[in-house]
TINU-948248 format. One record per atom (N, C-alpha, C, O): residue in one letter; x, y, z. Coordinates in nm, 3 decimals. Layout:
<sites>
type	X	Y	Z
a	X	Y	Z
...
</sites>
This chain:
<sites>
type	X	Y	Z
m	2.500	-2.553	4.372
m	2.540	-2.450	4.300
m	2.577	-2.505	4.168
m	2.608	-2.418	4.087
t	2.581	-2.613	4.131
t	2.620	-2.638	3.928
t	2.431	-2.639	3.873
t	2.414	-2.710	3.774
t	2.364	-2.604	3.902
t	2.237	-2.569	3.899
t	2.236	-2.441	3.787
t	2.204	-2.469	3.671
p	2.273	-2.297	3.822
p	2.380	-2.190	3.786
p	2.367	-2.192	3.667
p	2.307	-2.152	3.567
r	2.487	-2.286	3.735
r	2.615	-2.291	3.592
r	2.522	-2.312	3.525
r	2.439	-2.226	3.494
r	2.519	-2.449	3.486
r	2.397	-2.552	3.393
r	2.288	-2.436	3.313
r	2.259	-2.443	3.193
l	2.243	-2.345	3.395
l	2.115	-2.237	3.322
l	2.234	-2.167	3.250
l	2.216	-2.156	3.129
l	2.384	-2.103	3.311
l	2.481	-2.019	3.221
l	2.484	-2.086	3.086
l	2.457	-2.011	2.992
i	2.511	-2.214	3.055
i	2.604	-2.255	2.976
i	2.480	-2.311	2.813
i	2.502	-2.319	2.692
a	2.370	-2.335	2.890
a	2.290	-2.380	2.817
a	2.283	-2.280	2.735
a	2.362	-2.282	2.640
p	2.193	-2.174	2.747
p	2.209	-2.019	2.626
p	2.352	-2.070	2.498
p	2.347	-2.082	2.376
l	2.454	-2.086	2.586
l	2.562	-2.024	2.525
l	2.601	-2.217	2.440
l	2.658	-2.207	2.331
l	2.580	-2.330	2.475
l	2.572	-2.392	2.365
l	2.428	-2.391	2.266
l	2.392	-2.474	2.183
l	2.372	-2.284	2.304
l	2.212	-2.327	2.182
l	2.280	-2.214	2.120
l	2.268	-2.228	1.998
a	2.340	-2.117	2.146
a	2.314	-1.979	2.014
a	2.450	-2.005	1.884
a	2.499	-1.937	1.794
p	2.469	-2.147	1.940
p	2.587	-2.149	1.760
p	2.391	-2.240	1.682
p	2.336	-2.218	1.574
l	2.356	-2.318	1.778
l	2.229	-2.398	1.651
l	2.162	-2.287	1.616
l	2.180	-2.240	1.504
l	2.070	-2.224	1.712
l	1.979	-2.084	1.657
l	2.040	-2.070	1.555
l	1.989	-2.145	1.473
a	2.150	-1.996	1.497
a	2.255	-1.918	1.422
a	2.257	-2.011	1.298
a	2.262	-1.975	1.180
a	2.251	-2.133	1.344
a	2.246	-2.222	1.213
a	2.084	-2.261	1.119
a	2.062	-2.288	1.001
c	2.000	-2.249	1.234
c	1.848	-2.244	1.160
c	1.884	-2.157	1.012
c	1.950	-2.056	0.988
g	1.805	-2.248	0.932
g	1.760	-2.118	0.832
g	1.828	-2.163	0.680
g	1.789	-2.170	0.564
r	1.977	-2.193	0.772
r	2.096	-2.135	0.650
r	2.070	-2.273	0.549
r	2.170	-2.343	0.546
g	1.994	-2.308	0.495
g	1.933	-2.411	0.485
g	2.003	-2.411	0.231
g	1.952	-2.463	0.131
a	2.126	-2.327	0.252
a	2.235	-2.274	0.150
a	2.322	-2.420	0.071
a	2.428	-2.468	0.112
d	2.267	-2.452	-0.013
d	2.380	-2.573	-0.048
d	2.470	-2.500	-0.154
d	2.446	-2.382	-0.178
s	2.595	-2.579	-0.235
s	2.710	-2.560	-0.274
s	2.708	-2.531	-0.396
s	2.794	-2.484	-0.470
k	2.514	-2.588	-0.426
k	2.515	-2.606	-0.606
k	2.399	-2.527	-0.610
k	2.319	-2.586	-0.683
s	2.349	-2.419	-0.567
s	2.237	-2.355	-0.526
s	2.304	-2.232	-0.624
s	2.210	-2.167	-0.669
g	2.449	-2.173	-0.677
g	2.463	-2.069	-0.811
g	2.360	-1.989	-0.862
g	2.404	-1.907	-0.942
g	2.237	-1.982	-0.845
g	2.182	-1.845	-0.857
g	2.225	-1.748	-0.793
g	2.220	-1.639	-0.851
a	2.290	-1.754	-0.628
a	2.265	-1.603	-0.603
a	2.460	-1.614	-0.620
a	2.541	-1.703	-0.592
p	2.482	-1.406	-0.708
p	2.623	-1.416	-0.673
p	2.674	-1.379	-0.520
p	2.619	-1.317	-0.430
k	2.808	-1.445	-0.531
k	2.866	-1.445	-0.450
k	2.936	-1.220	-0.394
k	2.995	-1.127	-0.450
v	2.881	-1.246	-0.279
v	2.895	-1.096	-0.225
v	2.993	-1.099	-0.077
v	3.040	-1.198	-0.022
d	3.001	-0.997	-0.048
d	3.036	-0.977	0.054
d	2.980	-0.843	0.131
d	2.983	-0.731	0.079
a	2.945	-0.862	0.223
a	2.875	-0.817	0.243
a	2.879	-0.612	0.329
a	2.797	-0.524	0.354
c	3.045	-0.635	0.340
c	3.158	-0.497	0.347
c	3.127	-0.446	0.181
c	3.080	-0.332	0.185
q	3.139	-0.493	0.044
q	3.088	-0.457	-0.047
q	2.946	-0.393	-0.063
q	2.926	-0.296	-0.136
l	2.883	-0.433	-0.014
l	2.750	-0.431	-0.048
l	2.704	-0.292	0.079
l	2.612	-0.210	0.068
f	2.775	-0.302	0.160
f	2.736	-0.193	0.263
f	2.860	-0.148	0.350
f	2.910	-0.206	0.446
t	2.903	-0.010	0.280
t	3.012	0.039	0.302
t	2.994	0.096	0.411
t	2.888	0.077	0.472
e	3.116	0.199	0.473
e	3.131	0.294	0.570
e	3.066	0.416	0.489
e	3.013	0.494	0.567
q	3.057	0.450	0.372
q	3.005	0.550	0.334
q	2.860	0.574	0.339
q	2.792	0.676	0.327
d	2.833	0.446	0.361
d	2.690	0.414	0.352
d	2.627	0.436	0.498
d	2.516	0.488	0.516
v	2.741	0.375	0.633
v	2.671	0.435	0.665
v	2.677	0.569	0.769
v	2.608	0.599	0.867
q	2.782	0.631	0.706
q	2.800	0.763	0.700
q	2.687	0.855	0.623
q	2.691	0.978	0.633
a	2.601	0.797	0.557
a	2.533	0.898	0.489
a	2.391	0.834	0.516
a	2.297	0.881	0.452
v	2.357	0.708	0.625
v	2.238	0.669	0.660
v	2.202	0.783	0.840
v	2.097	0.834	0.878
a	2.394	0.784	0.929
a	2.351	0.786	1.002
a	2.386	0.977	1.038
a	2.355	1.032	1.144
g	2.444	1.035	0.937
g	2.479	1.163	0.970
g	2.601	1.210	1.022
g	2.698	1.142	0.989
d	2.625	1.315	1.101
d	2.737	1.277	1.152
d	2.757	1.257	1.360
d	2.841	1.279	1.447
t	2.616	1.203	1.345
t	2.576	1.113	1.487
t	2.705	1.031	1.505
t	2.778	1.009	1.602
l	2.706	0.993	1.377
l	2.875	0.861	1.437
l	3.008	0.918	1.404
l	3.070	0.937	1.299
a	3.030	0.940	1.537
a	3.205	0.980	1.551
a	3.306	0.928	1.434
a	3.364	0.979	1.339
s	3.292	0.759	1.509
s	3.433	0.635	1.478
s	3.361	0.542	1.395
s	3.239	0.527	1.404
l	3.432	0.481	1.317
l	3.312	0.391	1.258
l	3.461	0.263	1.260
l	3.576	0.298	1.230
s	3.428	0.130	1.298
s	3.476	0.020	1.272
s	3.402	-0.046	1.209
s	3.280	-0.038	1.194
s	3.545	-0.179	1.133
s	3.442	-0.260	1.068
s	3.519	-0.427	1.090
s	3.622	-0.467	1.143
t	3.447	-0.467	1.044
t	3.436	-0.635	1.062
t	3.576	-0.638	0.927
t	3.665	-0.722	0.942
m	3.587	-0.511	0.765
m	3.672	-0.560	0.702
m	3.793	-0.478	0.773
m	3.896	-0.523	0.722
d	3.830	-0.371	0.875
d	3.890	-0.361	0.959
d	3.962	-0.516	1.010
d	4.079	-0.540	1.039
e	3.924	-0.545	1.009
e	3.975	-0.730	1.094
e	3.970	-0.825	0.964
e	3.859	-0.878	0.958
a	4.031	-0.852	0.889
a	4.037	-0.915	0.794
a	4.048	-1.109	0.824
a	4.009	-1.204	0.755
k	4.105	-1.105	0.932
k	4.143	-1.229	0.944
k	4.047	-1.298	0.994
k	3.998	-1.286	1.106
g	4.018	-1.370	0.913
g	3.901	-1.437	0.918
g	3.778	-1.449	0.922
g	3.704	-1.546	0.936
r	3.758	-1.318	0.906
r	3.671	-1.244	0.860
r	3.564	-1.340	0.779
r	3.602	-1.398	0.677
n	3.380	-1.360	0.841
n	3.276	-1.376	0.718
n	3.277	-1.244	0.606
n	3.288	-1.121	0.613
p	3.257	-1.356	0.487
p	3.253	-1.184	0.428
p	3.016	-1.218	0.419
p	2.946	-1.192	0.321
l	2.993	-1.246	0.482
l	2.848	-1.258	0.468
l	2.759	-1.156	0.585
l	2.642	-1.127	0.612
e	2.903	-1.123	0.632
e	2.830	-0.996	0.757
e	2.956	-0.909	0.757
e	3.074	-0.939	0.740
c	2.886	-0.774	0.787
c	2.987	-0.634	0.793
c	2.899	-0.509	0.967
c	2.804	-0.430	0.975
i	2.985	-0.554	1.050
i	2.930	-0.470	1.138
i	3.025	-0.357	1.164
i	3.144	-0.370	1.193
y	2.949	-0.227	1.150
y	3.002	-0.071	1.195
y	2.945	-0.092	1.373
y	2.844	-0.143	1.421
n	3.050	-0.034	1.428
n	2.977	0.041	1.549
n	3.065	0.174	1.529
n	3.166	0.187	1.460
a	2.989	0.282	1.621
a	3.024	0.371	1.653
a	2.972	0.471	1.778
a	2.922	0.583	1.795
g	3.002	0.391	1.829
g	3.019	0.466	1.987
g	3.056	0.371	2.077
g	3.119	0.279	2.025
s	3.028	0.356	2.274
s	3.111	0.319	2.327
s	3.013	0.144	2.351
s	2.931	0.079	2.284
l	3.087	0.127	2.492
l	3.010	0.003	2.531
l	2.879	0.040	2.651
l	2.821	-0.057	2.700
d	2.849	0.143	2.683
d	2.777	0.179	2.770
d	2.651	0.232	2.634
d	2.529	0.215	2.632
q	2.716	0.279	2.561
q	2.586	0.376	2.409
q	2.650	0.276	2.258
q	2.722	0.328	2.173
p	2.606	0.140	2.254
p	2.662	0.093	2.118
p	2.528	0.222	1.971
p	2.410	0.253	1.956
r	2.668	0.247	1.904
r	2.568	0.253	1.733
r	2.575	0.131	1.629
r	2.641	0.119	1.526
i	2.521	0.078	1.667
i	2.519	-0.056	1.569
i	2.506	-0.040	1.440
i	2.428	0.053	1.418
l	2.561	-0.106	1.311
l	2.473	-0.029	1.184
l	2.513	-0.205	1.194
l	2.601	-0.229	1.277
s	2.447	-0.348	1.102
s	2.541	-0.439	1.031
s	2.481	-0.464	0.936
s	2.362	-0.437	0.945
l	2.527	-0.523	0.811
l	2.408	-0.589	0.733
l	2.488	-0.718	0.753
l	2.605	-0.705	0.787
l	2.427	-0.870	0.732
l	2.403	-0.991	0.765
l	2.403	-1.045	0.633
l	2.363	-0.953	0.562
i	2.436	-1.186	0.533
i	2.305	-1.210	0.452
i	2.330	-1.327	0.504
i	2.425	-1.346	0.580
r	2.279	-1.383	0.482
r	2.171	-1.581	0.535
r	2.167	-1.612	0.425
r	2.089	-1.547	0.356
p	2.239	-1.712	0.361
p	2.185	-1.811	0.228
p	2.091	-1.934	0.254
p	2.118	-2.032	0.323
h	1.982	-1.912	0.187
h	1.890	-2.023	0.151
h	1.918	-2.121	0.045
h	1.969	-2.070	-0.054
g	1.906	-2.202	0.042
g	1.897	-2.304	-0.069
g	1.812	-2.282	-0.187
g	1.838	-2.332	-0.296
s	1.667	-2.176	-0.158
s	1.621	-2.137	-0.271
s	1.502	-2.003	-0.236
s	1.489	-1.970	-0.119
a	1.444	-1.952	-0.314
a	1.389	-1.860	-0.317
a	1.254	-1.851	-0.246
a	1.208	-1.744	-0.206
s	1.198	-1.962	-0.233
s	1.080	-2.091	-0.164
s	1.095	-2.097	-0.056
s	1.029	-2.039	0.030
a	1.195	-2.174	-0.038
a	1.279	-2.200	0.127
a	1.298	-1.993	0.246
a	1.243	-1.951	0.348
a	1.375	-1.948	0.172
a	1.381	-1.824	0.214
a	1.218	-1.719	0.249
a	1.155	-1.651	0.330
k	1.220	-1.749	0.183
k	1.045	-1.674	0.208
k	1.004	-1.799	0.341
k	0.898	-1.787	0.401
d	1.050	-1.852	0.357
d	0.907	-1.991	0.387
d	0.981	-1.953	0.568
d	0.922	-1.954	0.676
f	1.146	-1.921	0.532
f	1.145	-1.964	0.667
f	1.151	-1.801	0.722
f	1.170	-1.802	0.843
l	1.140	-1.682	0.674
l	1.068	-1.559	0.724
l	0.913	-1.578	0.754
l	0.901	-1.541	0.871
a	0.863	-1.594	0.736
a	0.755	-1.705	0.795
a	0.711	-1.696	0.921
a	0.643	-1.630	0.999
s	0.808	-1.831	0.900
s	0.793	-1.912	1.004
s	0.907	-1.887	1.122
s	0.954	-1.966	1.203
s	0.937	-1.734	1.099
s	0.985	-1.692	1.230
s	0.909	-1.542	1.266
s	0.947	-1.453	1.342
r	0.826	-1.548	1.209
r	0.748	-1.437	1.311
r	0.695	-1.441	1.366
r	0.645	-1.330	1.382
s	0.633	-1.553	1.463
s	0.600	-1.576	1.563
s	0.711	-1.564	1.684
s	0.677	-1.499	1.783
t	0.823	-1.615	1.683
t	0.994	-1.583	1.733
t	1.001	-1.432	1.762
t	1.016	-1.382	1.874
f	0.990	-1.375	1.662
f	1.002	-1.230	1.640
f	0.959	-1.229	1.690
f	1.027	-1.235	1.793
s	0.833	-1.223	1.719
s	0.676	-1.134	1.798
s	0.722	-1.127	1.933
s	0.709	-1.032	2.011
t	0.803	-1.292	1.962
t	0.773	-1.291	2.079
t	0.923	-1.160	2.114
t	0.903	-1.065	2.188
m	1.005	-1.175	2.073
m	1.128	-1.129	2.067
m	1.137	-0.973	2.124
m	1.216	-0.917	2.200
s	1.021	-0.930	2.054
s	1.028	-0.825	1.991
s	0.900	-0.704	2.153
s	0.899	-0.586	2.188
g	0.836	-0.806	2.189
g	0.681	-0.838	2.241
g	0.600	-0.728	2.142
g	0.580	-0.608	2.156
g	0.568	-0.805	2.054
g	0.501	-0.804	1.929
g	0.524	-0.673	1.795
g	0.451	-0.656	1.697
k	0.631	-0.604	1.828
k	0.681	-0.527	1.759
k	0.689	-0.575	1.612
k	0.756	-0.492	1.550
v	0.664	-0.636	1.562
v	0.668	-0.719	1.385
v	0.592	-0.664	1.257
v	0.476	-0.707	1.255
a	0.618	-0.597	1.170
a	0.511	-0.544	1.061
a	0.575	-0.591	0.959
a	0.698	-0.587	0.955
d	0.505	-0.638	0.869
d	0.521	-0.571	0.689
d	0.617	-0.468	0.650
d	0.644	-0.366	0.714
v	0.662	-0.502	0.548
v	0.765	-0.378	0.541
v	0.705	-0.382	0.314
v	0.769	-0.419	0.215
p	0.665	-0.367	0.318
p	0.600	-0.360	0.186
p	0.710	-0.317	0.066
p	0.820	-0.291	0.115
g	0.703	-0.304	-0.082
g	0.818	-0.272	-0.151
g	0.939	-0.306	-0.156
g	0.985	-0.292	-0.269
l	1.038	-0.357	-0.054
l	1.132	-0.470	-0.039
l	1.176	-0.540	-0.091
l	1.212	-0.612	0.003
g	1.215	-0.594	-0.187
g	1.309	-0.685	-0.258
g	1.180	-0.837	-0.254
g	1.085	-0.826	-0.331
d	1.185	-0.919	-0.198
d	1.062	-1.013	-0.205
d	0.999	-1.060	-0.134
d	0.949	-1.172	-0.137
g	0.993	-0.970	-0.050
g	0.979	-0.948	0.130
g	1.024	-0.896	0.191
g	1.120	-0.833	0.145
a	0.994	-0.880	0.327
a	1.050	-0.783	0.399
a	0.937	-0.783	0.545
a	0.816	-0.804	0.543
l	1.026	-0.752	0.670
l	0.942	-0.783	0.769
l	1.088	-0.671	0.847
l	1.207	-0.647	0.829
w	0.970	-0.630	0.940
w	1.055	-0.490	1.082
w	1.030	-0.558	1.210
w	0.926	-0.609	1.250
v	1.143	-0.548	1.266
v	1.128	-0.614	1.411
v	1.148	-0.524	1.506
v	1.248	-0.556	1.570
g	1.103	-0.433	1.543
g	1.084	-0.349	1.595
g	1.164	-0.412	1.762
g	1.240	-0.508	1.779
g	1.099	-0.295	1.879
g	1.150	-0.303	2.031
g	1.270	-0.312	2.049
g	1.339	-0.254	1.966
r	1.331	-0.375	2.143
r	1.504	-0.396	2.095
r	1.573	-0.459	2.052
r	1.687	-0.484	2.092
i	1.500	-0.512	1.927
i	1.583	-0.595	1.840
i	1.594	-0.499	1.714
i	1.700	-0.500	1.650
q	1.468	-0.401	1.667
q	1.541	-0.317	1.557
q	1.634	-0.367	1.431
q	1.707	-0.307	1.352
q	1.605	-0.474	1.444
q	1.593	-0.519	1.217
q	1.566	-0.546	1.122
q	1.526	-0.660	1.145
l	1.545	-0.523	0.957
l	1.510	-0.542	0.916
l	1.483	-0.638	0.805
l	1.507	-0.589	0.695
h	1.433	-0.779	0.802
h	1.459	-0.901	0.701
h	1.369	-0.867	0.649
h	1.249	-0.858	0.676
v	1.489	-0.823	0.488
v	1.492	-0.870	0.369
v	1.483	-1.002	0.293
v	1.564	-1.091	0.318
i	1.371	-1.022	0.186
i	1.432	-1.121	0.142
i	1.455	-1.058	-0.047
i	1.406	-0.957	-0.099
a	1.568	-1.187	-0.125
a	1.615	-1.139	-0.219
a	1.708	-1.213	-0.282
a	1.830	-1.221	-0.270
g	1.593	-1.290	-0.383
g	1.584	-1.418	-0.406
g	1.600	-1.521	-0.315
g	1.499	-1.570	-0.265
s	1.730	-1.567	-0.281
s	1.726	-1.710	-0.244
s	1.840	-1.705	-0.102
s	1.906	-1.796	-0.053
q	1.825	-1.515	-0.054
q	1.964	-1.453	0.073
q	1.826	-1.377	0.174
q	1.738	-1.303	0.130
q	1.838	-1.406	0.262
q	1.788	-1.311	0.373
q	1.891	-1.153	0.399
q	1.993	-1.137	0.465
l	1.847	-1.100	0.355
l	1.945	-0.946	0.428
l	1.869	-0.938	0.566
l	1.757	-0.892	0.587
i	1.954	-0.992	0.649
i	1.931	-0.900	0.773
i	2.043	-0.742	0.841
i	2.163	-0.717	0.844
i	1.945	-0.688	0.875
i	1.959	-0.512	0.847
i	1.981	-0.481	1.037
i	1.889	-0.520	1.108
t	2.064	-0.435	1.081
t	2.034	-0.439	1.242
t	2.080	-0.285	1.248
t	2.185	-0.244	1.199
v	1.967	-0.191	1.327
v	1.957	-0.034	1.325
v	1.990	-0.022	1.465
v	1.893	0.033	1.518
q	2.051	-0.040	1.524
q	2.091	-0.050	1.750
q	2.123	0.149	1.735
q	2.225	0.199	1.687
s	1.996	0.229	1.797
s	2.073	0.339	1.850
s	2.071	0.449	1.910
s	2.009	0.520	1.831
p	2.100	0.521	2.012
p	2.029	0.584	2.118
p	1.980	0.664	2.104
p	1.930	0.728	2.197
d	1.970	0.697	1.976
d	1.885	0.797	1.927
d	1.789	0.775	1.883
d	1.789	0.779	1.760
g	1.667	0.744	1.945
g	1.519	0.669	1.879
g	1.474	0.479	1.911
g	1.535	0.376	1.941
p	1.347	0.517	1.884
p	1.245	0.390	1.891
p	1.240	0.354	1.803
p	1.225	0.233	1.822
d	1.242	0.372	1.688
d	1.201	0.332	1.601
d	1.342	0.375	1.403
d	1.339	0.453	1.308
q	1.407	0.293	1.438
q	1.467	0.299	1.319
q	1.535	0.238	1.195
q	1.643	0.218	1.140
l	1.303	0.208	1.181
l	1.344	0.150	1.027
l	1.375	0.213	0.888
l	1.428	0.165	0.788
p	1.303	0.395	0.931
p	1.311	0.486	0.798
p	1.490	0.474	0.788
p	1.547	0.517	0.688
r	1.562	0.415	0.897
r	1.730	0.419	0.859
r	1.762	0.290	0.782
r	1.832	0.274	0.681
a	1.682	0.190	0.867
a	1.707	0.034	0.802
a	1.705	0.009	0.620
a	1.770	-0.039	0.527
r	1.586	0.077	0.653
r	1.512	0.061	0.531
r	1.588	0.185	0.413
r	1.500	0.202	0.329
q	1.715	0.277	0.375
q	1.778	0.323	0.328
q	1.883	0.275	0.304
q	1.943	0.274	0.197
i	1.918	0.219	0.426
i	2.039	0.062	0.403
i	1.997	-0.051	0.306
i	2.072	-0.125	0.242
a	1.860	-0.049	0.310
a	1.768	-0.163	0.203
a	1.814	-0.183	0.110
a	1.860	-0.285	0.059
t	1.803	-0.068	0.074
t	1.704	-0.001	-0.102
t	1.891	-0.008	-0.177
t	1.934	-0.057	-0.281
r	1.957	0.065	-0.063
r	2.099	0.103	-0.133
r	2.161	-0.105	-0.113
r	2.263	-0.113	-0.182
v	2.143	-0.194	-0.073
v	2.150	-0.328	-0.100
v	2.127	-0.384	-0.200
v	2.198	-0.430	-0.290
l	2.002	-0.379	-0.178
l	1.949	-0.422	-0.331
l	1.995	-0.390	-0.453
l	1.991	-0.467	-0.549
e	2.047	-0.260	-0.458
e	2.040	-0.172	-0.586
e	2.178	-0.288	-0.632
e	2.202	-0.345	-0.738
r	2.252	-0.289	-0.495
r	2.406	-0.340	-0.540
r	2.391	-0.462	-0.597
r	2.436	-0.497	-0.706
l	2.288	-0.567	-0.472
l	2.284	-0.694	-0.523
l	2.222	-0.720	-0.654
l	2.245	-0.828	-0.709
r	2.154	-0.643	-0.702
r	2.058	-0.615	-0.857
r	2.197	-0.604	-0.991
r	2.195	-0.666	-1.097
a	2.303	-0.514	-0.947
a	2.404	-0.452	-0.991
a	2.479	-0.588	-1.033
a	2.487	-0.623	-1.150
a	2.540	-0.669	-0.915
a	2.609	-0.766	-0.908
a	2.545	-0.894	-1.014
a	2.612	-0.932	-1.110
a	2.428	-0.944	-0.985
a	2.342	-0.972	-1.043
a	2.357	-0.972	-1.210
a	2.388	-1.066	-1.282
a	2.338	-0.889	-1.233
a	2.313	-0.822	-1.397
a	2.481	-0.893	-1.427
a	2.514	-0.997	-1.485
k	2.536	-0.818	-1.379
k	2.662	-0.816	-1.416
k	2.772	-0.932	-1.452
k	2.862	-0.938	-1.537
t	2.712	-1.045	-1.323
t	2.715	-1.224	-1.340
t	2.646	-1.257	-1.476
t	2.712	-1.272	-1.579
a	2.501	-1.270	-1.472
a	2.448	-1.310	-1.561
a	2.462	-1.238	-1.751
a	2.401	-1.279	-1.849
k	2.585	-1.101	-1.743
k	2.662	-1.100	-1.864
k	2.757	-1.185	-1.864
k	2.788	-1.231	-1.974
k	2.818	-1.224	-1.764
k	2.951	-1.285	-1.813
k	2.928	-1.456	-1.830
k	3.022	-1.534	-1.847
r	2.790	-1.495	-1.821
r	2.725	-1.629	-1.890
r	2.754	-1.655	-2.020
r	2.706	-1.754	-2.075
</sites>
């Protein structure tokens, strides 16, 4: 009876390790401005992207105690039918490290999504759509990887919504970088 229990515990132990993969950011990197995901991806953005289909929104902004500023998650659904729109910012040590990580992740994403992985031209320094049940857009912006998730029962292809979010987030990142450069 201990074997099934071990099988359940193993994924729980691996989850933090997998989440840490690619977090090559060091405190000396200084090139990327300090950002807050919920300032880059606001409730107004969610309403603009999702329209009237979202009745109620909640964000990690509402639960400020211990909130990770590198992630912002909105849910306007139920446990049975969630509507998740989120932004996760994963810093890497350099722009080349970010690109390398995305390239090396492609085969894993392909396995996870049943082969539904495609390059998305014209976004940031490189972008990859992971479809299927994943529904994530991974965008490289300098040394940062933006992971935009749009999971909704509205349909299987959420790329247009994810692209809309990415475009707005990239605009705000550019503005923040320009402001930081002016201060120097």
